[in-house]
Backbone as a printed PyTorch tensor [residue, N CA C, xyz], in Angstrom:
tensor([[[105.3910,  83.2240,  98.7060],
         [106.2920,  84.3070,  99.0270],
         [106.8210,  84.9120,  97.7360]],

        [[106.9440,  86.2300,  97.7590],
         [107.5820,  86.9490,  96.6660],
         [108.8340,  87.6000,  97.2290]],

        [[109.9610,  87.3520,  96.5950],
         [111.2320,  87.9340,  96.9960],
         [111.6000,  89.0110,  95.9840]],

        [[111.8460,  90.2150,  96.4820],
         [112.2230,  91.3420,  95.6310],
         [113.6340,  91.7590,  96.0410]],

        [[114.5550,  91.7040,  95.0830],
         [115.9520,  92.0170,  95.3550],
         [116.4510,  93.1070,  94.4130]],

        [[117.5400,  93.7140,  94.7860],
         [118.1650,  94.7290,  93.9510],
         [119.1010,  95.5570,  94.7930]],

        [[119.8580,  96.3940,  94.1420],
         [120.8120,  97.2410,  94.8390],
         [120.1280,  98.3500,  95.6130]],

        [[120.9160,  99.0520,  96.4090],
         [120.3930, 100.1910,  97.1510],
         [119.8350, 101.2410,  96.1870]],

        [[118.7520, 101.8720,  96.5710],
         [118.1540, 102.9960,  95.8530],
         [117.7580, 102.6430,  94.4150]],

        [[117.3360, 101.4120,  94.1960],
         [116.9120, 101.0070,  92.8590],
         [115.3900, 101.0010,  92.6980]],

        [[114.6530, 101.3850,  93.7380],
         [113.2040, 101.5100,  93.6230],
         [112.4290, 100.2540,  93.9780]],

        [[113.0060,  99.4180,  94.8160],
         [112.3330,  98.1640,  95.1830],
         [111.0120,  98.4040,  95.9110]],

        [[111.0240,  99.2870,  96.8950],
         [109.8040,  99.5530,  97.6610],
         [108.7420, 100.2020,  96.7740]],

        [[109.1260, 101.1690,  95.9720],
         [108.1710, 101.7930,  95.0500],
         [107.5900, 100.7620,  94.0890]],

        [[108.4280,  99.8450,  93.6280],
         [107.9630,  98.7830,  92.7340],
         [106.8950,  97.9330,  93.4330]],

        [[107.1530,  97.5510,  94.6730],
         [106.1970,  96.7270,  95.4220],
         [104.9010,  97.4990,  95.6520]],

        [[105.0010,  98.7600,  96.0610],
         [103.8040,  99.5600,  96.3060],
         [102.9820,  99.7540,  95.0330]],

        [[103.6280,  99.8170,  93.8870],
         [102.9360, 100.0250,  92.6120],
         [102.3600,  98.7450,  92.0180]],

        [[102.9640,  97.6030,  92.3240],
         [102.5890,  96.3760,  91.6270],
         [101.8860,  95.3280,  92.4870]],

        [[101.7930,  95.5790,  93.7720],
         [101.1240,  94.6500,  94.6720],
         [100.0660,  95.4420,  95.4500]],

        [[ 99.0970,  94.7660,  95.9340],
         [ 97.9960,  95.4240,  96.6500],
         [ 98.3900,  95.6740,  98.1050]],

        [[ 99.3550,  96.5740,  98.3130],
         [ 99.8350,  96.9020,  99.6520],
         [ 99.9670,  98.4120,  99.8050]],

        [[ 99.9780,  98.8540, 101.0640],
         [100.1860, 100.2710, 101.3680],
         [101.2540, 100.3780, 102.4520]],

        [[101.5950, 101.5850, 102.8350],
         [102.6610, 101.8090, 103.8210],
         [102.3820, 101.1290, 105.1560]],

        [[101.1160, 101.0130, 105.5370],
         [100.7690, 100.3620, 106.8060],
         [101.0540,  98.8600, 106.7990]],

        [[101.2340,  98.2900, 105.6210],
         [101.4900,  96.8520, 105.4790],
         [102.9710,  96.5050, 105.5880]],

        [[103.8370,  97.5070, 105.8050],
         [105.2830,  97.3150, 105.7060],
         [105.9320,  97.2450, 107.0810]],

        [[106.7490,  96.2250, 107.2780],
         [107.6280,  96.1300, 108.4450],
         [109.0230,  96.5230, 107.9540]],

        [[109.4870,  97.7040, 108.3460],
         [110.8040,  98.1910, 107.9310],
         [111.8310,  97.7760, 108.9700]],

        [[112.6640,  96.8210, 108.6200],
         [113.6550,  96.2810, 109.5510],
         [114.7740,  97.2570, 109.8690]],

        [[114.9030,  98.3330, 109.1090],
         [115.9690,  99.2950, 109.3990],
         [115.5220, 100.3530, 110.4000]],

        [[114.2290, 100.4360, 110.6610],
         [113.7530, 101.5020, 111.5420],
         [113.5670, 101.0540, 112.9880]],

        [[113.6590,  99.7420, 113.2280],
         [113.5190,  99.2360, 114.5920],
         [114.5250,  98.1170, 114.8100]],

        [[114.9070,  97.9260, 116.0460],
         [115.7980,  96.8200, 116.3770],
         [114.9340,  95.6600, 116.8520]],

        [[115.1120,  94.5220, 116.2320],
         [114.2830,  93.3560, 116.4980],
         [115.1430,  92.1740, 116.8830]],

        [[114.6050,  91.3060, 117.7040],
         [115.2300,  90.0080, 117.8840],
         [114.3010,  88.9900, 117.2220]],

        [[114.8700,  87.9330, 116.7110],
         [114.1000,  87.0070, 115.8850],
         [112.9640,  86.3650, 116.6610]],

        [[113.2260,  85.9060, 117.8610],
         [112.2520,  85.0840, 118.5700],
         [111.0660,  85.8520, 119.1170]],

        [[111.2280,  87.1010, 119.4880],
         [110.1180,  87.8290, 120.0940],
         [109.5540,  88.8880, 119.1660]],

        [[110.2360,  90.0060, 119.0540],
         [109.7000,  91.1450, 118.3070],
         [109.4710,  90.8320, 116.8320]],

        [[110.4420,  90.2170, 116.1840],
         [110.3460,  89.9850, 114.7520],
         [109.1650,  89.0840, 114.4180]],

        [[109.0240,  87.9800, 115.1420],
         [107.9470,  87.0430, 114.8530],
         [106.5870,  87.6740, 115.1130]],

        [[106.4660,  88.5080, 116.1410],
         [105.2040,  89.1870, 116.4210],
         [104.8900,  90.1830, 115.3040]],

        [[105.8680,  90.9860, 114.9320],
         [105.6680,  92.0080, 113.9030],
         [105.4410,  91.4210, 112.5240]],

        [[106.1070,  90.3280, 112.2090],
         [105.9730,  89.7410, 110.8750],
         [104.5550,  89.2180, 110.6490]],

        [[103.9130,  88.7320, 111.6900],
         [102.5540,  88.2210, 111.5390],
         [101.5520,  89.3290, 111.2580]],

        [[101.8850,  90.5540, 111.6160],
         [100.9800,  91.6870, 111.4290],
         [101.1830,  92.4080, 110.0980]],

        [[102.2230,  92.0790, 109.3610],
         [102.5710,  92.8270, 108.1520],
         [102.6020,  91.9160, 106.9230]],

        [[102.4220,  92.5390, 105.7490],
         [102.4690,  91.8010, 104.4820],
         [103.8310,  91.9110, 103.8070]],

        [[104.5360,  93.0090, 104.0860],
         [105.8130,  93.2890, 103.4250],
         [106.9090,  93.3920, 104.4780]],

        [[108.0070,  92.7020, 104.2350],
         [109.1910,  92.8200, 105.0860],
         [110.2360,  93.5590, 104.2600]],

        [[110.5880,  94.7490, 104.7120],
         [111.4690,  95.6460, 103.9730],
         [112.8070,  95.7580, 104.6930]],

        [[113.8930,  95.7750, 103.9200],
         [115.2500,  95.8870, 104.4710],
         [115.6080,  94.6920, 105.3480]],

        [[115.2850,  93.5050, 104.8920],
         [115.6090,  92.3000, 105.6550],
         [117.1090,  92.1870, 105.8970]],

        [[117.9090,  92.7070, 104.9940],
         [119.3680,  92.6730, 105.1670],
         [119.7900,  93.4100, 106.4360]],

        [[119.1070,  94.4840, 106.8000],
         [119.4250,  95.2250, 108.0330],
         [119.1090,  94.3700, 109.2630]],

        [[118.0280,  93.6180, 109.1850],
         [117.6740,  92.7210, 110.2870],
         [118.7540,  91.6590, 110.4720]],

        [[119.2630,  91.1160, 109.3760],
         [120.3250,  90.1040, 109.4490],
         [121.5550,  90.6970, 110.1310]],

        [[121.8880,  91.9390, 109.8180],
         [123.0200,  92.5950, 110.4780],
         [122.7750,  92.7320, 111.9810]],

        [[121.5370,  93.0410, 112.3670],
         [121.2110,  93.1920, 113.7930],
         [121.3520,  91.8900, 114.5710]],

        [[121.0410,  90.7580, 113.9410],
         [121.0700,  89.4930, 114.6820],
         [122.3470,  88.6970, 114.4630]],

        [[123.2620,  89.2090, 113.6760],
         [124.4700,  88.4560, 113.3390],
         [125.3050,  88.1190, 114.5660]],

        [[125.2990,  88.9710, 115.5720],
         [126.0600,  88.6980, 116.7920],
         [125.3560,  87.7010, 117.7110]],

        [[124.0390,  87.6460, 117.6210],
         [123.2490,  86.8230, 118.5340],
         [123.0830,  85.3810, 118.0750]],

        [[122.9550,  85.1890, 116.7930],
         [122.6030,  83.8710, 116.2640],
         [123.8270,  83.1680, 115.6800]],

        [[124.0000,  81.9210, 116.0490],
         [125.1240,  81.1430, 115.5290],
         [124.8650,  80.6440, 114.1140]],

        [[123.6300,  80.2150, 113.8430],
         [123.3120,  79.6850, 112.5280],
         [122.0550,  80.3770, 112.0110]],

        [[122.2490,  81.5000, 111.3580],
         [121.1300,  82.3030, 110.8770],
         [120.3640,  81.5770, 109.7870]],

        [[121.0590,  80.8550, 108.9320],
         [120.3970,  80.1110, 107.8590],
         [119.4320,  79.0890, 108.4490]],

        [[119.8780,  78.3390, 109.4440],
         [119.0040,  77.3430, 110.0830],
         [117.8110,  78.0150, 110.7390]],

        [[118.0310,  79.1830, 111.3140],
         [116.9560,  79.9380, 111.9340],
         [115.8840,  80.2910, 110.9170]],

        [[116.3000,  80.7780, 109.7450],
         [115.3440,  81.1190, 108.6920],
         [114.6780,  79.8580, 108.1290]],

        [[115.4620,  78.8270, 107.8930],
         [114.8960,  77.5920, 107.3390],
         [113.8330,  77.0030, 108.2590]],

        [[114.0640,  77.0330, 109.5530],
         [113.1060,  76.4400, 110.4900],
         [111.8550,  77.3010, 110.6660]],

        [[111.9000,  78.5430, 110.2250],
         [110.7430,  79.4350, 110.3340],
         [110.1850,  79.8370, 108.9700]],

        [[110.4840,  79.0710, 107.9350],
         [110.0890,  79.4390, 106.5780],
         [108.5750,  79.5830, 106.4170]],

        [[107.8010,  78.8700, 107.2000],
         [106.3480,  78.9410, 107.0890],
         [105.7850,  80.3320, 107.3090]],

        [[106.3940,  81.1230, 108.1830],
         [105.8620,  82.4600, 108.4570],
         [106.0970,  83.4280, 107.2950]],

        [[106.9800,  83.0730, 106.3810],
         [107.2840,  83.9450, 105.2500],
         [106.4310,  83.6440, 104.0160]],

        [[105.6890,  82.5720, 104.0210],
         [105.0450,  82.0820, 102.8010],
         [104.0620,  83.0590, 102.1620]],

        [[103.3710,  83.8750, 102.9290],
         [102.4170,  84.8170, 102.3370],
         [102.9480,  86.2550, 102.3290]],

        [[104.2620,  86.4130, 102.4170],
         [104.8780,  87.7380, 102.5240],
         [105.5640,  88.1650, 101.2300]],

        [[105.7660,  89.4660, 101.1380],
         [106.6360,  90.0500, 100.1190],
         [107.8760,  90.4930, 100.8760]],

        [[109.0230,  89.9710, 100.4940],
         [110.2690,  90.2590, 101.2000],
         [111.1700,  91.0780, 100.2830]],

        [[111.6010,  92.2190, 100.7850],
         [112.4640,  93.1180, 100.0210],
         [113.8430,  93.1170, 100.6720]],

        [[114.8670,  92.7790,  99.8780],
         [116.2300,  92.6710, 100.3910],
         [117.1810,  93.4310,  99.4750]],

        [[118.0560,  94.2260, 100.0820],
         [119.1240,  94.8720,  99.3190],
         [120.1780,  93.8250,  98.9810]],

        [[120.5500,  93.7650,  97.7240],
         [121.6090,  92.8610,  97.2850],
         [122.9400,  93.5250,  97.5990]],

        [[123.6490,  92.9750,  98.5740],
         [124.9240,  93.5620,  98.9940],
         [126.1030,  92.7040,  98.5320]],

        [[125.8720,  91.8560,  97.5360],
         [126.9050,  90.9150,  97.1100],
         [127.9150,  91.5040,  96.1260]],

        [[127.6320,  92.6590,  95.5970],
         [128.5390,  93.2660,  94.6180],
         [129.4630,  94.2740,  95.2870]],

        [[130.4730,  94.6590,  94.5840],
         [131.3670,  95.6870,  95.0970],
         [132.5390,  95.1170,  95.8640]],

        [[133.1860,  95.9850,  96.5940],
         [134.3870,  95.6300,  97.3300],
         [134.0080,  94.8220,  98.5630]],

        [[134.7430,  93.7550,  98.8030],
         [134.5230,  92.9420,  99.9970],
         [135.0010,  93.7480, 101.2070]],

        [[134.1430,  93.8850, 102.2170],
         [134.5230,  94.6920, 103.3870],
         [135.7270,  94.1280, 104.1320]],

        [[136.5490,  95.0200, 104.6690],
         [137.6860,  94.6180, 105.4940],
         [137.1890,  94.1750, 106.8690]],

        [[136.1870,  94.8780, 107.3890],
         [135.6310,  94.5760, 108.7070],
         [135.0340,  93.1660, 108.7170]],

        [[135.4390,  92.3630, 109.6990],
         [135.0100,  90.9650, 109.7690],
         [133.4960,  90.8250, 109.8910]],

        [[132.8580,  91.6530, 110.7070],
         [131.4080,  91.5740, 110.8780],
         [130.6780,  91.9050, 109.5830]],

        [[131.1360,  92.9200, 108.8740],
         [130.4910,  93.2930, 107.6140],
         [130.7120,  92.2350, 106.5380]],

        [[131.8620,  91.5830, 106.5670],
         [132.1310,  90.4850, 105.6400],
         [131.1870,  89.3210, 105.9300]],

        [[131.0330,  88.9940, 107.2080],
         [130.1120,  87.9270, 107.6070],
         [128.6770,  88.2860, 107.2390]],

        [[128.3090,  89.5420, 107.4250],
         [126.9740,  90.0160, 107.0520],
         [126.7070,  89.7830, 105.5690]],

        [[127.6670,  90.1550, 104.7410],
         [127.5310,  89.9720, 103.2920],
         [127.3360,  88.4950, 102.9420]],

        [[128.0930,  87.6270, 103.6000],
         [127.9780,  86.1880, 103.3550],
         [126.6210,  85.6610, 103.8210]],

        [[126.1820,  86.0950, 105.0070],
         [124.9050,  85.6130, 105.5460],
         [123.7270,  86.0900, 104.7050]],

        [[123.7620,  87.3240, 104.2310],
         [122.6930,  87.8130, 103.3560],
         [122.6380,  86.9600, 102.0960]],

        [[123.7780,  86.6240, 101.5270],
         [123.8050,  85.7470, 100.3590],
         [123.2080,  84.3840, 100.6400]],

        [[123.5540,  83.8170, 101.7890],
         [123.0070,  82.5050, 102.1580],
         [121.4960,  82.5670, 102.3660]],

        [[121.0290,  83.6170, 103.0320],
         [119.5870,  83.7750, 103.2680],
         [118.8570,  83.9890, 101.9360]],

        [[119.4540,  84.7500, 101.0310],
         [118.8330,  84.9370,  99.7130],
         [118.7040,  83.6100,  98.9740]],

        [[119.6760,  82.7270,  99.1270],
         [119.5750,  81.4010,  98.5270],
         [118.3910,  80.6330,  99.0950]],

        [[118.2420,  80.6570, 100.4070],
         [117.1370,  79.9490, 101.0670],
         [115.7970,  80.5450, 100.6430]],

        [[115.7030,  81.8680, 100.6920],
         [114.4440,  82.5230, 100.3430],
         [114.0820,  82.3000,  98.8770]],

        [[115.0500,  82.3960,  97.9840],
         [114.7420,  82.2260,  96.5600],
         [114.3090,  80.7990,  96.2310]],

        [[114.8990,  79.8230,  96.9130],
         [114.4680,  78.4310,  96.7120],
         [113.0180,  78.2340,  97.1360]],

        [[112.6000,  78.9200,  98.1850],
         [111.2660,  78.7470,  98.7390],
         [110.2370,  79.7330,  98.1940]],

        [[110.6710,  80.7140,  97.4300],
         [109.7690,  81.7480,  96.9150],
         [108.9580,  81.2430,  95.7310]],

        [[107.7400,  81.7470,  95.6220],
         [106.9260,  81.4900,  94.4360],
         [107.4460,  82.3020,  93.2570]],

        [[107.9260,  83.5150,  93.5610],
         [108.5180,  84.3390,  92.5100],
         [109.6410,  85.1810,  93.0970]],

        [[110.6130,  85.4840,  92.2390],
         [111.7380,  86.3450,  92.5970],
         [111.8060,  87.4380,  91.5420]],

        [[111.8520,  88.6900,  92.0070],
         [111.9000,  89.8410,  91.1100],
         [113.1530,  90.6340,  91.4240]],

        [[113.9490,  90.9130,  90.3840],
         [115.1080,  91.8000,  90.5420],
         [114.6940,  93.1590,  90.0140]],

        [[114.9000,  94.1990,  90.8390],
         [114.5450,  95.5630,  90.4500],
         [115.8270,  96.3490,  90.1940]],

        [[115.8930,  96.9390,  89.0250],
         [117.0300,  97.7770,  88.6330],
         [116.4580,  99.0240,  87.9640]],

        [[116.8200, 100.1860,  88.4710],
         [116.3190, 101.4520,  87.9590],
         [114.7900, 101.5040,  87.9560]],

        [[114.1950, 100.9170,  88.9850],
         [112.7470, 100.9380,  89.1250],
         [111.9940,  99.9450,  88.2620]],

        [[112.7330,  99.1880,  87.4590],
         [112.0990,  98.2260,  86.5530],
         [112.2930,  96.8240,  87.1170]],

        [[111.1840,  96.1370,  87.3210],
         [111.2420,  94.7880,  87.8620],
         [111.3330,  93.7480,  86.7690]],

        [[112.2230,  92.7900,  86.9590],
         [112.3630,  91.6750,  86.0390],
         [112.1510,  90.4000,  86.8440]],

        [[111.1490,  89.6240,  86.4470],
         [110.8740,  88.3640,  87.1300],
         [111.9480,  87.3630,  86.7130]],

        [[112.6900,  86.8400,  87.7040],
         [113.7340,  85.8620,  87.4010],
         [113.3670,  84.4670,  87.8760]],

        [[112.2590,  84.3890,  88.5870],
         [111.6990,  83.0710,  88.9450],
         [110.2020,  83.2010,  88.9990]]])
């Protein structure tokens, strides 16, 4: 697994398209469809090489799942041959809204799990990728 992280609008998707052998048809964009983990997400993930906007998917399932980290940990095998692109939402002002605060925490926890299990981790800033693992 390759994990690509960075802030919003930093060129993560362009970086992946330029540096990996993938095209737009290989991308599952989690912000463009509403997915549930057990049915739609697992079916779609098997058909795609790149998972884009995983942070949006976490926001969608935050109300449904009690332990999102355990959910990801128990399904880590399906991510092993994927490129996962996640917006780093850990910086900036902590949201007042409880759900958005929980979302920020869960994305951080999932990034910890994914980075531990990734073969490589790339941080993209201003379109420039830096391998950090």
